[in-house]
TORGU-611406 format. One line per 10 residues: number of its first residue (from 1); their letters; for each residue x, y, z of N, C-alpha, C. Coordinates in nm, 2 decimals, decimal comma. Each point is the difference from the previous one (the first is absolute). Layout:
N
NUM	A	X/Y/Z/X/Y/Z/X/Y/Z; ...
This chain:
105
1	MTDTTQQLAL	-0,73/0,26/-0,74/0,14/0,04/-0,02/0,03/-0,01/-0,15; 0,04/0,14/-0,07/0,03/0,00/-0,16/0,13/-0,10/-0,01; 0,07/-0,02/-0,14/0,08/-0,06/0,01/0,11/0,07/0,02; -0,02/0,17/-0,03/0,12/0,05/0,06/0,06/0,04/0,12; -0,12/0,00/0,07/0,01/-0,03/0,15/0,07/-0,13/0,05; -0,08/-0,08/-0,04/0,08/-0,15/0,04/0,13/0,01/-0,03; 0,04/0,05/-0,15/0,17/0,00/-0,02/0,03/0,09/0,08; -0,01/0,11/0,04/0,07/0,11/0,05/0,02/-0,07/0,17; -0,15/-0,06/0,06/0,05/-0,11/0,12/0,12/-0,06/-0,01; 0,00/-0,09/-0,12/0,09/-0,11/0,03/0,11/0,05/-0,04
11	GGQKLVEDLR	0,03/0,15/-0,06/0,11/0,07/-0,03/0,07/0,02/0,16; -0,07/0,08/0,06/0,03/0,04/0,15/0,04/-0,09/0,09; -0,06/-0,16/0,01/0,01/-0,08/0,05/0,16/-0,06/-0,03; 0,02/-0,03/-0,16/0,14/-0,04/-0,06/0,09/0,12/0,09; -0,02/0,11/-0,04/0,11/0,11/0,05/0,03/-0,03/0,13; -0,09/0,00/0,11/0,03/-0,05/0,15/0,08/-0,09/0,01; -0,05/-0,13/-0,07/0,08/-0,13/0,00/0,12/0,01/-0,07; 0,05/0,03/-0,08/0,10/0,10/-0,04/0,11/0,09/0,07; -0,07/0,05/0,07/0,09/0,11/0,12/0,01/-0,09/0,11; -0,07/-0,07/0,03/0,03/-0,09/0,09/0,11/-0,10/0,02
21	VLLKDSEEML	0,04/-0,08/-0,15/0,10/-0,04/-0,05/0,15/0,06/0,00; -0,02/0,14/-0,04/0,09/0,07/-0,04/0,04/0,06/0,17; -0,08/0,01/0,07/0,03/0,02/0,15/0,06/-0,09/0,06; -0,02/-0,10/-0,01/0,05/-0,11/0,04/0,14/-0,05/-0,06; 0,03/0,00/-0,09/0,12/-0,03/-0,12/0,10/0,12/0,04; -0,05/0,12/0,07/0,10/0,11/0,03/0,04/0,00/0,14; -0,09/-0,06/0,08/0,05/-0,01/0,14/0,08/-0,12/0,03; 0,02/-0,11/-0,12/0,06/-0,13/0,01/0,14/0,07/-0,03; -0,01/0,08/-0,15/0,13/0,06/-0,02/0,08/0,08/0,09; -0,10/0,08/0,07/0,08/0,12/0,08/0,05/-0,12/0,11
31	RLAAHVPGEG	-0,03/-0,08/0,06/0,01/-0,10/0,09/0,14/-0,07/-0,05; 0,00/-0,01/-0,10/0,11/-0,05/-0,01/0,14/0,08/-0,08; -0,02/0,09/-0,02/0,08/0,08/-0,03/0,08/0,13/0,15; -0,12/-0,08/0,11/0,06/0,05/0,10/0,15/-0,07/0,05; 0,02/-0,10/-0,04/0,11/-0,11/0,07/0,12/0,02/-0,17; -0,01/0,10/-0,08/0,06/0,00/-0,09/0,14/0,17/0,00; 0,10/0,02/0,05/0,08/0,11/0,02/0,03/0,08/-0,13; 0,02/0,10/0,02/0,05/0,11/-0,12/-0,07/0,12/-0,02; 0,11/0,09/-0,07/-0,10/0,16/0,01/-0,12/-0,04/-0,11; 0,02/-0,07/-0,10/-0,11/0,02/-0,10/-0,12/-0,06/0,07
41	VDALRDRLGT	0,01/-0,10/0,06/-0,13/-0,07/0,05/-0,05/0,06/0,11; 0,07/0,10/0,08/-0,07/0,06/0,10/-0,10/0,11/-0,08; 0,02/0,07/-0,10/-0,06/0,10/-0,11/-0,12/-0,14/-0,02; 0,04/-0,11/-0,04/-0,11/-0,09/-0,07/-0,11/-0,04/0,13; 0,06/0,02/0,10/-0,10/-0,02/0,14/-0,09/0,11/0,01; 0,07/0,12/0,00/-0,08/0,11/0,02/-0,15/0,01/-0,08; 0,06/-0,01/-0,14/-0,11/0,01/-0,14/-0,08/-0,13/0,03; 0,01/-0,12/0,03/-0,10/-0,09/0,03/-0,05/0,02/0,13; 0,04/0,07/0,07/-0,07/0,04/0,15/-0,14/0,05/-0,04; 0,04/0,15/-0,11/-0,09/0,07/-0,01/-0,07/-0,04/-0,09
51	HVETLQSALG	0,03/-0,10/-0,11/-0,11/-0,08/-0,08/-0,10/-0,07/0,12; 0,06/-0,04/0,10/-0,08/-0,11/0,07/-0,13/0,08/0,03; 0,03/0,14/0,09/-0,06/0,08/0,08/-0,10/0,04/-0,11; 0,06/0,04/-0,13/-0,13/0,06/-0,11/-0,07/-0,11/0,02; 0,03/-0,11/-0,05/-0,10/-0,12/-0,03/-0,09/-0,01/0,11; 0,06/-0,01/0,14/-0,11/-0,06/0,09/-0,11/0,13/0,01; 0,05/0,14/0,00/-0,13/0,08/-0,03/-0,09/-0,02/-0,11; 0,08/-0,04/-0,12/-0,11/0,01/-0,14/-0,07/-0,11/0,03; 0,02/-0,11/0,08/-0,08/-0,11/0,02/-0,11/-0,03/0,11; 0,02/0,13/0,10/-0,06/0,03/0,10/-0,10/0,08/-0,06
61	DAQDNAQRRY	0,01/0,13/-0,08/-0,06/0,07/-0,08/-0,13/-0,07/-0,07; 0,08/-0,10/-0,08/-0,09/-0,07/-0,11/-0,11/-0,09/0,08; 0,05/-0,08/0,13/-0,09/-0,06/0,08/-0,12/0,08/0,02; 0,05/0,13/0,08/-0,10/0,12/0,02/-0,10/0,03/-0,07; 0,07/0,00/-0,15/-0,11/0,05/-0,06/-0,09/-0,11/-0,08; 0,06/-0,12/-0,01/-0,11/-0,13/0,02/-0,10/-0,02/0,04; 0,02/0,05/0,18/-0,08/-0,03/0,09/-0,12/0,11/0,02; 0,04/0,13/-0,03/-0,11/0,11/-0,04/-0,08/-0,03/-0,13; 0,06/-0,05/-0,12/-0,08/-0,03/-0,09/-0,09/-0,14/0,04; 0,05/-0,06/0,07/-0,09/-0,12/0,04/-0,12/0,04/0,07
71	RAATVNAERY	0,05/0,08/0,10/-0,11/0,06/0,12/-0,11/0,06/-0,10; 0,06/0,08/-0,08/-0,14/0,08/-0,09/-0,10/-0,04/-0,10; 0,09/-0,13/-0,06/-0,07/-0,09/-0,07/-0,11/-0,07/0,10; 0,04/-0,03/0,13/-0,08/-0,10/0,08/-0,13/0,08/0,02; 0,05/0,13/0,04/-0,11/0,13/0,02/-0,10/0,02/-0,11; 0,07/0,07/-0,09/-0,08/-0,04/-0,14/-0,11/-0,09/-0,03; 0,07/-0,13/0,00/-0,06/-0,12/-0,02/-0,15/-0,01/0,07; 0,02/0,02/0,17/-0,08/-0,03/0,10/-0,12/0,13/-0,06; 0,04/0,13/-0,01/-0,10/0,10/-0,01/-0,11/-0,03/-0,11; 0,07/-0,07/-0,12/-0,06/-0,04/-0,11/-0,09/-0,08/0,03
81	VRRNPWRSIG	0,03/-0,11/0,06/-0,09/-0,12/0,04/-0,12/0,10/0,11; 0,03/0,05/0,09/-0,11/0,05/0,07/-0,07/0,07/-0,05; 0,03/0,08/-0,13/-0,11/0,06/-0,06/-0,06/-0,02/-0,11; 0,05/-0,11/-0,08/-0,06/-0,12/-0,08/-0,02/-0,14/0,03; -0,07/-0,01/0,10/0,01/-0,16/0,05/-0,02/-0,09/-0,11; -0,12/0,03/-0,04/-0,06/-0,07/-0,14/0,09/-0,04/-0,10; 0,04/0,12/-0,06/0,09/0,02/-0,10/0,13/-0,09/0,02; 0,07/0,01/0,09/0,09/-0,11/0,10/-0,01/-0,12/-0,03; -0,16/-0,02/0,07/-0,05/-0,13/0,00/0,02/-0,07/-0,21; -0,04/0,10/-0,07/-0,01/-0,07/-0,14/0,13/-0,01/-0,04
91	IAAGVGFVLG	0,10/0,10/0,01/0,15/0,00/-0,05/0,07/-0,14/0,06; -0,03/-0,07/0,12/0,08/-0,09/0,10/-0,07/-0,10/-0,08; -0,15/-0,03/-0,02/-0,05/-0,12/-0,10/0,05/0,01/-0,11; -0,01/0,10/-0,06/0,06/0,00/-0,15/0,13/-0,05/-0,04; 0,11/0,04/0,11/0,14/-0,06/0,02/0,00/-0,11/-0,01; -0,08/-0,04/0,12/0,02/-0,15/0,07/-0,07/-0,09/-0,13; -0,12/0,05/-0,08/-0,05/-0,09/-0,11/0,16/0,00/-0,12; 0,02/0,11/-0,05/0,13/0,01/-0,06/0,12/-0,10/0,04; 0,03/-0,01/0,11/0,13/-0,08/0,07/-0,04/-0,13/-0,01; -0,17/-0,03/0,02/-0,04/-0,14/0,01/0,03/-0,08/-0,17
101	ILTTR	-0,03/0,08/-0,08/-0,02/-0,03/-0,16/0,13/-0,03/-0,03; 0,08/0,06/0,04/0,14/0,03/-0,02/0,10/-0,12/0,02; -0,08/-0,01/0,14/0,08/-0,12/0,06/-0,02/-0,13/-0,04; -0,15/-0,03/-0,05/-0,05/-0,12/-0,04/0,07/-0,05/-0,13; 0,07/0,08/-0,08/0,04/0,00/-0,14/0,12/-0,08/-0,02
């Protein structure tokens, strides 16, 4: 996995986590706003409810996308290992050797 791919994966995970936090906070604000009377608050509740629905949809889409990408990566990795077993063993041994050297320092 290249550095760019890792950064994109971490960025995607951070985005999903941020969406979860935002959704949780929005749901809490909506719950608290339900007990406050007033015309302006009604409009706020409606807008906040719309935002919560949008966030839920976006979070679901992000999770679906992450699952699809994970499955595709898994299938591609398995296909590569089946087509190139000796090369895969060599790569794994090389990575293990490098990690062993790095951990002993």
